[in-house]
BAKE-581708 format. One record per residue (C-alpha): residue in one letter; x, y, z. Coordinates in steps of 0.001 Angstrom, whole numbers, padded with zeros to 6 digits, always signed. Layout:
N
aXYZ
...
//
This chain:
304
m-068949-065590-052506
a-065766-067321-051640
d-063792-065616-054507
d-065028-062253-053149
d-063774-062618-049798
e-060235-063581-050988
d-060069-060423-053207
s-061036-057978-050411
g-058680-059239-047604
g-055183-058201-048893
g-053239-054909-048870
s-053854-051315-047509
p-057093-049388-048072
a-057307-047463-051183
w-057317-044041-049264
m-053779-044555-047883
a-052160-044046-051282
t-053724-040664-051624
f-052720-039797-047952
a-049117-040771-048460
d-048937-038693-051703
l-050474-035721-049954
m-047839-035818-046920
s-044999-036063-049448
l-046168-032962-051248
l-046528-031012-047970
m-043102-031999-046765
c-041672-030796-050090
f-043468-027662-049893
f-042185-026748-046450
v-038588-027792-047394
l-038902-025295-050290
l-040146-022524-048182
l-037305-023021-045754
s-034844-023071-048563
f-036033-019617-049762
a-036081-018060-046256
e-033309-015642-044878
m-032114-015938-041289
d-031550-012538-039223
i-028179-013523-037502
q-028282-010524-035030
k-031811-011271-033953
f-031037-014901-033579
k-028176-014066-031164
q-030345-011741-029082
i-032950-014637-028781
a-030216-017051-027985
g-028722-014816-025301
s-031976-014165-023713
m-032523-018011-023590
k-029204-018490-021868
m-030048-015914-019210
a-033413-017324-018758
f-032009-020803-018162
g-029200-019713-016047
v-026320-020576-018381
q-023194-018862-017281
d-020573-016960-019361
e-017551-018872-020216
f-013968-017438-019345
e-010673-018625-020127
l-008708-019441-017039
e-004974-019081-016874
d-004697-020611-013276
i-006685-023127-011110
p-009674-021466-009798
k-009338-020408-006131
g-012107-019814-003466
t-012594-016163-002375
s-013191-014858+001183
v-016796-014961+002418
v-016113-011454+003892
a-015194-009580+000897
t-013171-010106-002274
e-010881-007330-001509
f-009576-009128+001721
s-008134-012050-000309
p-004691-012899+001546
g-002864-012450-001707
k-003378-008711-001591
t-001209-006809+000801
t-000375-003480-000937
d-000969-000148+000583
d-003574+000759-002067
t-005516-002400-001463
i-005528-001690+002315
i-006606+001878+002030
e-009188+001093-000647
t-010667-001723+001484
i-010931+000370+004576
q-012449+003154+002528
q-015072+000788+001303
v-015952-000102+004913
t-016234+003385+006010
d-018458+004179+002959
q-020803+001366+003842
t-021631+002445+007293
t-021395+005513+009617
d-021854+003315+012701
p-018535+003244+014731
s-018979-000309+015563
l-019157-001215+011797
r-022122-003369+010972
v-021670-006985+010281
g-023316-008095+006958
e-022495-009289+003539
g-019539-007549+002116
e-018716-005625+005424
l-016301-006195+008233
d-016865-005853+011891
e-014623-004010+014151
a-012481-007037+015178
e-011712-007880+011611
v-010637-004168+010764
e-008464-004202+013881
k-006898-007528+012810
l-006225-006114+009471
m-004612-002914+010976
e-002486-004982+013283
q-001191-006976+010350
r-000377-003671+008548
v+001527-002272+011482
v+003697-005245+011732
a+004508-005014+008093
l+005307-001357+008270
l+007553-001738+011408
a+009478-004453+009533
e+009995-002046+006521
t+011400+000561+008852
e+013674-001796+010589
a+015055-002957+007311
d+015737+000491+006262
a+017646+001100+009568
e+019747-001989+008996
k+020658-000704+005524
l+021902+002517+007099
k+023858+000722+009696
e+025562-001391+006932
m+026486+001665+004957
l+027838+003445+007954
e+029502+000480+009726
d+033003+002068+010098
e+031449+005348+011634
v+029276+003327+013876
q+032117+001303+015303
t+034233+004290+015902
g+031347+006114+017748
k+031032+008965+015390
v+027521+007949+014259
d+024602+006156+015792
v+021750+004562+013982
e+018578+003405+015733
s+015018+003053+014952
e+011755+003279+017134
g+008310+002563+015587
r+008190+004271+012179
t+011209+006599+012910
i+014732+006189+012037
t+017368+008450+013664
v+020992+008814+012337
r+022838+010654+015268
i+026125+012558+014025
r+028286+013241+017015
e+030369+016427+017256
q+033532+014265+017271
g+034826+013926+013820
s+032064+016114+012360
f+032659+019629+013707
d+035305+021562+015500
s+034288+022757+018852
g+032135+025887+018553
s+032207+025575+014771
a+029344+024941+012285
t+031595+024083+009438
l+031382+020377+008423
k+034870+018862+008361
t+036141+017817+004867
d+036954+014180+005854
f+033421+013797+007161
k+031692+014819+003880
p+031854+011294+002351
v+029720+010067+005288
i+027133+012496+004589
e+027414+011447+000840
r+026595+007846+001900
i+023653+008901+004009
r+022323+011006+000989
g+022512+007936-001263
a+020488+005951+001405
l+017905+008700+001795
v+017201+008689-002001
e+015943+005015-001557
i+014420+005331+001950
p+010939+006901+002012
g+009824+009371+004634
r+010065+012966+005771
v+013473+013992+006968
s+014261+016417+009655
i+017828+017629+010310
e+017962+018722+014001
g+020895+020396+015602
h+021664+020057+019489
t+024054+021508+021961
d+025041+021133+025523
n+024130+023686+028081
v+027410+025546+028305
p+026663+029217+027231
l+028805+030460+024361
r+031124+033412+025113
g+032480+035341+022132
g+033124+033750+018782
r+030920+033723+015774
f+027673+032544+017329
e+025718+034488+019980
s+023964+031533+021455
n+023549+027761+021416
w+020293+028359+019426
a+022471+029945+016635
l+025082+027141+016716
s+022640+024276+016758
s+020664+025808+013772
s+023939+026538+011784
r+025233+023002+012277
a+021952+021520+011144
l+021984+023766+008105
s+025489+022731+007107
v+024499+019237+007060
t+021335+019984+005001
h+023442+021786+002453
e+025777+018850+002090
l+022747+016461+001792
l+021536+018712-001180
a+024786+019036-002848
d+024154+016811-005811
d+020262+017648-006155
m+019651+013958-005458
l+017093+014550-002700
n+013761+016370-003053
e+013939+019579-000899
e+010343+019279+000067
r+011198+016196+002047
l+013687+017984+004321
m+013314+020418+007383
v+015898+022089+009328
v+015460+022575+013203
g+017829+023979+015989
f+017033+022843+019500
a+020021+024286+021435
d+020174+022411+024783
t+016371+021940+025111
r+016368+018205+024250
p+019511+016744+025724
f+020367+013178+024851
t+021718+012499+028366
s+022720+014488+031503
n+024879+017579+031190
d+026572+017110+034479
s+029661+015476+033018
a+031973+016264+030204
v+031113+012773+028628
g+027489+013722+028733
r+027966+017148+027343
a+029895+015676+024465
a+027151+013233+023716
n+024469+016077+023733
r+026483+018020+021012
r+025114+016307+017978
v+023106+016713+014771
e+020289+014159+014152
i+018954+013180+010820
v+015442+011990+011714
i+013538+009964+008985
r+009870+009816+009876
q+007946+007185+007767
d+004477+007873+009135
a+001442+007112+007022
d+000780+009736+004371
d-001920+012391+004727
e-004542+010375+002567
a-004014+007242+004591
d-004433+009209+007800
s-007694+010693+006653
d-008957+007148+005616
l-007690+005185+008725
s-008636+007972+011320
a-012270+007443+010361
l-012348+004074+011918
e-013029+004383+015626
g-012420+001767+018194
l-008944+000536+016878
d-006031-000342+018859
p-004565+003060+020172
e-001002+001602+020228
a-001317+000520+016602
l-002495+003880+015527
e+000173+005689+017475
l+002885+003486+015685
l+001399+004528+012327
g+001521+008186+013327
i-002270+008443+013574
e-003975+010151+016422
q-006930+008290+018004
p-010206+009855+016666
//
């Protein structure tokens, strides 16, 4: 009995050998099945993409710069964008979002105060551009400005180049003096670079004309403006569609006609450059009610 107990106590049960063999065969079987299988790559990518979306995995992008935060109001109102196209596009988006004049406050929208602030910033930038263009003209016509033959001034979005009769025309004549044509040539070169609609406006004093070529101050003022216009268009550098010729006679005096000095100042031709907002901008901005009337006036936009 003692010998039987010692023989039965050592090693694993006999069935473990059979079980181990079976598991090894099963593993080899599945490995062989996998080795013969073909994988559908396209389907695998679709499944993988669905899994990424399901678990909130974001797409990866290569960044060329350090990520920057965006405005909580709207992406389009990032301080880095100040061009005309961005301004108009942004305001158009606001007007498309709501028909309420007060402009609803909500995600992706602006209230009236924010739009007005944006408009005021734009007005400041536009006025600065006009002032810079006026300074450019003053530098180009420095000699004539110092001698009193030409004046250059700006107000709002308008630049006025005032050509005095002295040095440009003989009394009662509409023929531009030859030695004054280089001045018009310099003005022409500046107008090519300066944007805006150009009005050439003739003015006279209130002394009626007697005899001579012209029957009235209307004819004289219009002819002088036309002479300046022809000289501006001499080299086909300017687009004719930008220009307009006007004769005002003595209806818009620069100063009083009570003295000889005043009458001499009133005899002039003015080149008026109006840099108002274009028609498309007018249409978009005028749709916004409640903005600062003075800001709209400076932009050449009537209050809706």
